BAGULUM-95388 format. One record per residue (C-alpha): x, y, z. Coordinates in steps of 0.5 Angstrom, whole numbers, padded with zeros to 4 digits, always signed. Layout:
<recs>
XYZ/...
</recs>
This chain:
<recs>
-0042-0075+0019/-0043-0070+0025/-0042-0062+0024/-0045-0061+0017/-0048-0056+0013/-0055-0059+0016/-0052-0059+0023/-0052-0050+0023/-0057-0047+0028/-0058-0041+0032/-0054-0042+0037/-0056-0039+0044/-0052-0034+0048/-0052-0028+0054/-0049-0022+0054/-0043-0023+0059/-0039-0016+0059/-0040-0009+0056/-0036-0003+0055/-0043+0002+0057/-0050+0004+0055/-0053+0010+0055/-0060+0012+0057/-0065+0005+0056/-0061+0002+0050/-0059-0003+0054/-0055-0009+0052/-0059-0014+0052/-0064-0011+0047/-0059-0014+0041/-0062-0021+0043/-0070-0019+0040/-0070-0016+0032/-0075-0011+0032/-0073-0007+0026/-0079-0002+0027/-0077+0000+0035/-0072+0005+0035/-0071+0005+0041/-0069-0003+0041/-0061-0003+0040/-0055-0003+0044/-0052+0004+0044/-0045+0007+0048/-0045+0013+0051/-0039+0015+0048/-0035+0013+0042/-0028+0014+0045/-0025+0007+0044/-0025+0001+0046/-0033+0000+0046/-0036-0007+0046/-0040-0012+0048/-0038-0019+0050/-0043-0026+0048/-0042-0031+0052/-0045-0038+0048/-0048-0044+0053/-0043-0049+0051/-0036-0049+0046/-0039-0048+0038/-0036-0047+0032/-0039-0039+0030/-0041-0040+0022/-0044-0034+0022/-0046-0027+0026/-0053-0024+0023/-0053-0017+0025/-0060-0013+0024/-0062-0006+0024/-0067-0001+0024/-0072-0001+0018/-0069+0006+0017/-0062+0009+0015/-0059+0011+0022/-0052+0015+0024/-0051+0010+0029/-0051+0005+0025/-0044+0001+0025/-0039+0002+0019/-0034-0001+0021/-0032-0005+0027/-0028-0013+0029/-0030-0020+0032/-0025-0024+0037/-0027-0030+0039/-0023-0035+0044/-0025-0041+0049/-0023-0036+0055/-0025-0029+0056/-0017-0027+0056/-0015-0030+0050/-0019-0028+0044/-0016-0027+0037/-0018-0026+0030/-0016-0031+0026/-0014-0031+0018/-0012-0039+0018/-0018-0042+0015/-0019-0047+0020/-0025-0049+0024/-0025-0046+0032/-0030-0048+0037/-0031-0041+0041/-0035-0039+0048/-0033-0032+0048/-0035-0027+0042/-0033-0020+0043/-0036-0014+0038/-0032-0008+0037/-0035-0001+0034/-0029+0002+0031/-0033+0007+0026/-0040+0009+0026/-0043+0012+0019/-0043+0019+0023/-0036+0019+0025/-0038+0024+0031/-0044+0019+0034/-0044+0014+0039/-0045+0006+0036/-0051+0002+0035/-0052-0006+0035/-0060-0007+0033/-0060-0014+0033/-0054-0021+0033/-0056-0027+0032/-0050-0033+0032/-0051-0038+0028/-0047-0045+0027/-0045-0052+0029/-0045-0055+0037/-0044-0061+0035/-0041-0064+0040/-0036-0070+0037/-0035-0065+0031/-0033-0059+0037/-0029-0064+0040/-0025-0067+0033/-0024-0060+0031/-0021-0058+0038/-0017-0063+0037/-0014-0060+0030/-0013-0054+0033/-0009-0057+0039/-0005-0060+0035/-0003-0054+0030/-0002-0049+0037/+0002-0055+0040/+0007-0055+0032/+0007-0047+0033/+0010-0049+0040/+0015-0053+0038/+0018-0049+0033/+0019-0043+0038/+0023-0048+0041/+0027-0050+0035/+0028-0043+0034/+0031-0041+0041/+0035-0048+0042/+0038-0046+0035/+0039-0039+0036/+0042-0041+0043/+0047-0046+0040/+0043-0052+0043/+0045-0057+0038/+0044-0063+0041/+0038-0061+0044/+0036-0058+0037/+0036-0065+0035/+0033-0069+0040/+0027-0064+0040/+0027-0064+0032/+0028-0073+0032/+0022-0074+0038/+0017-0069+0034/+0018-0069+0027/+0017-0062+0027/+0021-0058+0022/+0023-0051+0024/+0022-0049+0016/+0023-0050+0009/+0030-0055+0008/+0032-0049+0004/+0032-0044+0009/+0036-0049+0014/+0041-0050+0009/+0042-0042+0008/+0042-0042+0015/+0048-0046+0016/+0051-0045+0010/+0051-0037+0012/+0051-0037+0021/+0055-0044+0022/+0060-0045+0016/+0060-0037+0014/+0061-0039+0006/+0058-0032+0004/+0060-0034-0004/+0055-0040-0003/+0050-0036+0001/+0050-0031-0005/+0049-0037-0010/+0043-0039-0006/+0040-0032-0005/+0041-0031-0014/+0037-0039-0014/+0031-0037-0010/+0030-0030-0013/+0030-0033-0020/+0026-0038-0018/+0020-0032-0014/+0021-0034-0008/+0022-0025-0006/+0016-0024-0011/+0012-0024-0006/+0015-0018-0002/+0016-0014-0008/+0009-0014-0010/+0009-0011-0003/+0013-0006-0004/+0010+0001-0005/+0010+0005-0011/+0016+0011-0012/+0013+0016-0016/+0018+0020-0021/+0015+0026-0025/+0019+0028-0031/+0017+0033-0037/+0017+0030-0043/+0020+0035-0048/+0020+0036-0056/+0024+0039-0061/+0023+0046-0061/+0022+0046-0069/+0017+0040-0069/+0010+0042-0068/+0006+0041-0062/+0000+0043-0058/+0000+0050-0056/-0004+0052-0048/-0011+0050-0046/-0015+0047-0041/-0021+0043-0042/-0018+0039-0047/-0020+0031-0048/-0014+0026-0048/-0014+0018-0050/-0010+0013-0052/-0009+0007-0057/-0006+0002-0053/-0004-0003-0059/+0000+0003-0063/+0002+0007-0056/-0001+0014-0059/-0005+0019-0055/-0010+0023-0059/-0012+0030-0056/-0018+0035-0059/-0020+0041-0057/-0020+0046-0051/-0020+0053-0049/-0014+0057-0050/-0016+0063-0045/-0020+0066-0051/-0024+0061-0055/-0025+0054-0055/-0021+0049-0059/-0023+0044-0065/-0015+0042-0067/-0014+0035-0067/-0006+0032-0064/-0003+0026-0065/+0003+0024-0061/+0007+0018-0062/+0009+0015-0055/+0015+0011-0058/+0018+0017-0063/+0016+0022-0058/+0013+0027-0063/+0007+0031-0064/+0003+0030-0071/-0003+0036-0073/-0008+0031-0076/-0013+0037-0077/-0014+0045-0074/-0020+0046-0076/-0024+0039-0075/-0030+0043-0077/-0028+0044-0084/-0028+0037-0085/-0035+0035-0082/-0032+0034-0075/-0034+0037-0069/-0035+0044-0068/-0030+0048-0062/-0031+0046-0056/-0028+0044-0049/-0031+0040-0043/-0033+0034-0048/-0031+0027-0046/-0029+0022-0051/-0027+0014-0051/-0023+0009-0056/-0025+0003-0059/-0019-0001-0060/-0023-0006-0064/-0025-0001-0070/-0020+0005-0068/-0025+0009-0067/-0026+0015-0064/-0033+0017-0060/-0034+0024-0058/-0040+0027-0054/-0041+0034-0050/-0038+0040-0049/-0039+0046-0045/-0043+0053-0048/-0043+0059-0044/-0050+0063-0042/-0050+0067-0048/-0049+0061-0053/-0055+0057-0049/-0061+0059-0055/-0065+0053-0057/-0062+0052-0063/-0055+0051-0060/-0057+0046-0055/-0056+0039-0058/-0052+0034-0056/-0049+0032-0062/-0044+0025-0063/-0039+0025-0066/-0034+0018-0069/-0027+0019-0072/-0024+0014-0076/-0016+0014-0074/-0014+0009-0079/-0018+0013-0085/-0018+0020-0081/-0025+0021-0083/-0031+0024-0079/-0037+0022-0078/-0043+0025-0075/-0048+0019-0072/-0053+0023-0069/-0054+0031-0069/-0058+0031-0062/-0057+0024-0057/-0064+0026-0053/-0068+0025-0059/-0067+0018-0060/-0066+0016-0052/-0059+0019-0050/-0058+0024-0046/-0059+0031-0047/-0054+0036-0048/-0048+0034-0042/-0041+0037-0040/-0037+0035-0034/-0039+0028-0035/-0036+0021-0035/-0035+0016-0041/-0033+0009-0041/-0033+0004-0047/-0033-0004-0046/-0030-0006-0052/-0032-0013-0052/-0039-0012-0052/-0039-0006-0056/-0042-0001-0051/-0041+0005-0049/-0043+0008-0042/-0044+0015-0041/-0046+0018-0034/-0047+0025-0030/-0045+0032-0033/-0050+0038-0032/-0055+0039-0037/-0055+0045-0040/-0061+0048-0042/-0063+0055-0045/-0061+0060-0041/-0068+0063-0039/-0070+0056-0037/-0064+0056-0033/-0065+0062-0030/-0073+0061-0028/-0071+0054-0024/-0066+0057-0021/-0063+0050-0020/-0058+0045-0024/-0061+0038-0028/-0056+0032-0027/-0056+0027-0033/-0057+0020-0030/-0053+0013-0034/-0054+0012-0041/-0051+0007-0045/-0050+0006-0052/-0049+0000-0057/-0045+0002-0062/-0047-0004-0067/-0054-0002-0067/-0054+0004-0066/-0059+0005-0060/-0059+0008-0053/-0061+0006-0046/-0063+0010-0039/-0061+0005-0035/-0061+0009-0028/-0064+0016-0028/-0062+0022-0024/-0065+0021-0016/-0069+0028-0018/-0072+0025-0025/-0079+0026-0025/-0080+0018-0025/-0075+0017-0020/-0080+0016-0015/-0083+0010-0019/-0082+0003-0016/-0080+0001-0023/-0075+0006-0024/-0067+0005-0022/-0064+0012-0020/-0057+0014-0018/-0055+0020-0015/-0052+0024-0021/-0046+0030-0020/-0040+0033-0024/-0032+0033-0024/-0033+0025-0022/-0029+0019-0023/-0032+0014-0028/-0028+0007-0030/-0030+0000-0033/-0026-0006-0031/-0027-0011-0037/-0026-0017-0033/-0030-0015-0027/-0035-0013-0032/-0036-0008-0027/-0037+0001-0027/-0033+0004-0022/-0036+0011-0020/-0033+0015-0015/-0032+0023-0012/-0035+0029-0015/-0040+0034-0014/-0047+0036-0014/-0049+0043-0012/-0045+0045-0006/-0045+0038-0004/-0038+0034-0004/-0039+0027-0005/-0035+0021-0002/-0038+0015-0004/-0035+0009-0008/-0041+0006-0013/-0041-0001-0017/-0045-0002-0023/-0045-0010-0025/-0047-0008-0033/-0048-0015-0033/-0054-0016-0027/-0055-0009-0027/-0054-0008-0019/-0052-0002-0017/-0047-0002-0010/-0044+0002-0006/-0037+0000-0003/-0034+0002+0004/-0026+0002+0003/-0023-0001+0009/-0020+0005+0011/-0025+0009+0008/-0026+0015+0013/-0029+0022+0012/-0024+0025+0017/-0018+0021+0014/-0012+0022+0011/-0012+0015+0008/-0017+0017+0003/-0017+0023-0003/-0020+0029-0001/-0027+0030-0004/-0028+0038-0007/-0021+0038-0011/-0020+0036-0019/-0019+0029-0019/-0017+0025-0026/-0017+0017-0024/-0014+0011-0029/-0015+0004-0029/-0011-0002-0029/-0015-0008-0030/-0009-0014-0030/-0007-0011-0023/-0014-0009-0020/-0011-0002-0018/-0015+0004-0019/-0010+0011-0020/-0013+0017-0018/-0010+0025-0019/-0012+0030-0015/-0010+0037-0016/-0013+0044-0015/-0020+0046-0014/-0024+0049-0018/-0027+0053-0012/-0022+0060-0011/-0023+0060-0004/-0020+0052-0003/-0015+0054-0008/-0010+0056-0001/-0009+0048-0002/-0003+0048-0007/-0003+0040-0006/-0002+0035-0011/-0002+0028-0010/-0002+0021-0013/-0007+0016-0009/-0008+0008-0011/-0014+0004-0010/-0013-0003-0009/-0020-0007-0012/-0017-0014-0009/-0016-0011-0001/-0021-0005-0001/-0016+0000+0001/-0014+0007-0001/-0006+0009-0001/-0003+0015-0001/+0003+0015-0007/+0006+0021-0007/+0003+0028-0004/+0007+0034-0005/+0006+0041-0004/+0009+0045-0010/+0009+0053-0011/+0006+0056-0017/+0011+0060-0019/+0013+0064-0026/+0017+0058-0028/+0011+0054-0028/+0008+0058-0034/+0014+0059-0038/+0016+0054-0045/+0022+0052-0042/+0020+0048-0035/+0026+0044-0033/+0026+0047-0026/+0021+0044-0024/+0021+0037-0022/+0013+0035-0022/+0007+0039-0025/+0004+0045-0021/-0003+0044-0018/-0009+0044-0023/-0015+0044-0026/-0018+0042-0033/-0012+0038-0034/-0013+0031-0038/-0009+0024-0036/-0009+0018-0039/-0005+0011-0037/-0001+0008-0042/-0002+0000-0039/+0002-0002-0045/+0008+0001-0041/+0006+0003-0035/+0006+0009-0035/+0001+0016-0035/+0001+0022-0039/-0001+0028-0036/-0002+0035-0041/-0005+0042-0040/-0010+0045-0035/-0011+0052-0032/-0007+0054-0026/-0012+0058-0023/-0008+0064-0022/-0011+0068-0028/-0017+0067-0032/-0013+0067-0039/-0007+0063-0037/-0006+0056-0039/-0001+0051-0039/+0002+0047-0044/+0007+0043-0041/+0006+0035-0042/+0009+0031-0037/+0010+0023-0036/+0009+0019-0029/+0012+0013-0028/+0010+0008-0021/+0016+0003-0020/+0017-0002-0015/+0023-0005-0014/+0025-0011-0018/+0029-0018-0018/+0035-0014-0019/+0034-0009-0014/+0033-0015-0009/+0038-0018-0012/+0044-0012-0011/+0041-0011-0005/+0042-0018-0002/+0049-0019-0005/+0051-0012-0002/+0048-0014+0006/+0052-0021+0005/+0059-0017+0002/+0058-0011+0007/+0059-0017+0013/+0064-0021+0010/+0068-0014+0009/+0067-0012+0016/+0068-0019+0018/+0075-0020+0014/+0077-0012+0017/+0078-0016+0024/+0084-0021+0022/+0086-0018+0016/+0086-0011+0013/+0090-0012+0008/+0085-0017+0004/+0080-0012+0006/+0083-0007+0002/+0083-0011-0004/+0075-0014-0001/+0073-0007-0001/+0076-0005-0009/+0073-0010-0012/+0066-0014-0009/+0064-0008-0006/+0066-0003-0011/+0062-0008-0016/+0056-0007-0012/+0055+0000-0011/+0053+0005-0015/+0058+0011-0016/+0054+0016-0019/+0049+0016-0014/+0051+0021-0008/+0049+0017-0002/+0051+0011-0004/+0058+0013-0006/+0058+0016+0002/+0056+0009+0004/+0062+0006+0001/+0066+0012+0004/+0064+0009+0011/+0066+0002+0009/+0073+0004+0008/+0074+0008+0015/+0073+0000+0018/+0080+0000+0016/+0083+0005+0020/+0080+0002+0026/+0081-0003+0031/+0078-0006+0037/+0080-0004+0044/+0079-0009+0050/+0074-0004+0053/+0070-0004+0046/+0073+0003+0044/+0075+0004+0037/+0082+0007+0035/+0085+0010+0029/+0091+0005+0027/+0095+0003+0021/+0093-0002+0016/+0099-0005+0017/+0097-0007+0024/+0094-0012+0026/+0087-0010+0031/+0089-0017+0036/+0096-0015+0037/+0094-0008+0040/+0094-0009+0047/+0093-0001+0050/+0087-0002+0055/+0081+0003+0054/+0081+0008+0059/+0073+0010+0058/+0068+0009+0063/+0062+0003+0061/+0057+0008+0061/+0061+0013+0055/+0062+0006+0052/+0055+0004+0052/+0052+0011+0049/+0058+0012+0043/+0055+0004+0042/+0049+0005+0042/+0050+0011+0038/+0054+0007+0033/+0048+0002+0032/+0043+0007+0031/+0048+0011+0025/+0049+0004+0022/+0041+0003+0022/+0040+0009+0019/+0045+0009+0014/+0043+0002+0012/+0036+0003+0011/+0038+0010+0007/+0042+0005+0002/+0036+0000+0002/+0032+0006-0001/+0037+0008-0006/+0038+0001-0008/+0030+0002-0008/+0028-0003-0003/+0025-0002+0003/+0029-0005+0008/+0025-0010+0013/+0022-0008+0018/+0023-0010+0026/+0027-0016+0024/+0032-0015+0029/+0028-0012+0034/+0025-0018+0034/+0030-0023+0034/+0035-0019+0037/+0032-0021+0044/+0033-0028+0043/+0040-0028+0040/+0042-0023+0046/+0042-0029+0051/+0046-0033+0047/+0054-0034+0051/+0060-0034+0047/+0060-0042+0048/+0054-0042+0045/+0057-0038+0038/+0062-0043+0037/+0059-0049+0039/+0065-0051+0043/+0068-0049+0051/+0071-0044+0053/+0073-0040+0059/+0067-0036+0062/+0067-0029+0060/+0069-0024+0066/+0063-0019+0068/+0065-0013+0065/+0065-0017+0058/+0058-0019+0059/+0056-0012+0061/+0060-0010+0054/+0057-0016+0051/+0051-0014+0052/+0052-0007+0050/+0054-0009+0043/+0047-0013+0041/+0043-0008+0037/+0035-0007+0039/+0036-0011+0046/+0030-0008+0051/+0032-0006+0058/+0029-0012+0061/+0032-0017+0055/+0040-0013+0058/+0038-0013+0065/+0036-0021+0064/+0043-0021+0060/+0047-0019+0065/+0045-0024+0070/+0045-0029+0067/+0052-0028+0065/+0054-0025+0072/+0051-0032+0075/+0055-0036+0071/+0062-0033+0072/+0061-0032+0080/+0064-0038+0082/+0070-0038+0077/+0076-0035+0080/+0076-0027+0080/+0081-0025+0074/+0087-0021+0076/+0086-0013+0073/+0093-0014+0071/+0091-0018+0065/+0097-0022+0061/+0097-0019+0053/+0095-0026+0051/+0089-0026+0056/+0087-0019+0053/+0087-0022+0047/+0084-0029+0047/+0078-0025+0051/+0078-0020+0045/+0078-0026+0040/+0072-0030+0044/+0068-0023+0044/+0069-0022+0037/+0066-0029+0035/+0061-0027+0039/+0058-0021+0035/+0061-0024+0029/+0055-0030+0030/+0050-0025+0033/+0051-0021+0026/+0051-0026+0022/+0044-0029+0026/+0041-0022+0025/+0043-0022+0017/+0040-0028+0016/+0033-0026+0019/+0034-0020+0015/+0034-0024+0009/+0029-0030+0010/+0024-0024+0012/+0024-0022+0004/+0021-0030+0003/+0015-0034+0003/+0013-0033+0011/+0011-0041+0010/+0017-0043+0007/+0021-0040+0014/+0022-0040+0022/+0017-0037+0027/+0018-0029+0026/+0017-0030+0034/+0021-0031+0039/+0019-0036+0046/+0023-0029+0049/+0017-0025+0047/+0012-0029+0051/+0018-0029+0058/+0018-0023+0062/+0022-0023+0068/
</recs>
């Protein structure tokens, strides 16, 4: 068979075009692989976009792989991020995510970011691999053209349906056999847009949501953070103020354990448990050292073994006066939460192959393999030795196997004496970093931290199965970007292995010169997308109320460091306790906060869809039967609004105001009695068309804003740009198209009015619509300026029917945008590709 994997070979190409080059770093250099020659590269003469190289193949081919070479040493001009475009024609190159094998003749390489953000872009070598077998290319080209033809037909089908060309729609669909969309969506369109059966439409949407058709849309929505102060009864015990303590959680029993910390005057050795379900703190031991437990300490680390219900504790901080030979020992403790007993595993782990005494390190546990991992932290040494060297030492990556009670030094610090050996793996250690273990991926994720005065932004991955260390570059990772957590600020991280999400809370910096930035921010890193996103960022002033026992005036924690946070994966909530606000050397916090990250659910999206439907039905009823509209407002719409929410209540009142408005001949709205039907009103308006246009535009804009606001209150993000995308096509419908019946052509002034009523229509489209409608009416008799009352009513009825159809179409587009794209009509319109 032609075009198999054995047919993949190196493809010849020429440099067709380029944006720029500097000095002797010519584009032609990328055709030669010479990693030892620093001048053998293409370099742009600026990093101002767009910079690019366009390569031209000798003949059309399917490129399966692009191989980039590089200089034998690291180089700041190397590409960190770039994109590739391809196509058969120079001016029609694109990126494809379809997975189809598409023949191309041109390839464009577009650098986006170099490793040195302020440096020009460099490409050292490019090799193209692929298939150029003519029969195989022809076969795939046919497939591509067939796919393209199907999409063109679907665009025409959408256009015909929106314009009301029923016969054309049926004929095109019958001849081509192409379906515009899934049968469910076609039925939804027929029910809502053509028949206006809102009850049946609502039933269909309930079924769609129950079957999960909107789950993908819900999953794409951003989290909405909600902080709440977790208060306990005043007469019950609770932990006091502290920083540098440790929190861990038993997800099986929803129990949080807290140990030690510094209260501003001394280290603590108390052990507490918190029952999440009962909202109750319990003091287990006030002084653990009296029960064979650890001495008072801060800046230690703990992990929880869910299999054996045990806590492991390692490390602590000692001030310079306490750093004597006899005190600097890395003791390692175990606490059994069932028997409530302590056990000293080892008095000094450094004597049995483990780490020296460290603080500000990180610990994780692999429960399945019963292995604990310890990484980083500053090594504490006797005061005289530290003063002599003048440099801090950092600890590498260690593992501890619980069952065999053995330690292993996996990765040494980059400045360890053995780091230069080719047989020893090393890592750049740090403090105040984050390390998390993903039990499904079997990987450690390490990011951030500080080493001396260097704030680190790398994102390391250590595979515990293969012992491979790699550096991940997030898609939107840029040291100068606001789309990643800033380095140098205290960070606390948690992980949800089911969702493949890492959560990071960044807060106050330990460095006094950086404390002018009192910012709390909460970040999410998607391991599947490899992208950061900021869930929320808030500037918070540190006032006295933040340090009082009662903090009801605060709606979120004040910025701090030396705090701790844990994640309850069962209930999907975070808990934060204590810390140092950085305002006074002796002040510590004892506040206890809960952070809930919520996304809209099926109930929210159903409520939102019902609101959209009932709002549209209500507006239609008000046009012809205000008395029925009152009843509808008091029942159907009343039921869907949360009247305890001031924003929703305001929207409800605005809907009620529609009852006191009626459409006049020129498009103005005037107050009217509830007992007066709108169609009986014949008073002509005196305002100019321009005034009408601005008023209508303001009304439409206000309507958009109100709907988006209500969508947010209902916990659903309104679909973006649906109306703008489709209105340009819908706006060209004539009133006869909407009603699918023969009616008298609209006079020119009404054509203008119709164009004004369509929301989001571009200037070009509006002119086209006016020209079209005016041309249609040129041959018709010019209506008298003194039209009869009946003629006025008939024309307004046509206008209302036209507008009603448009609004139903827009509502349909908004609803289908909530569902999988594979089931729905194309998002684009033919009008998007036609400009006059």
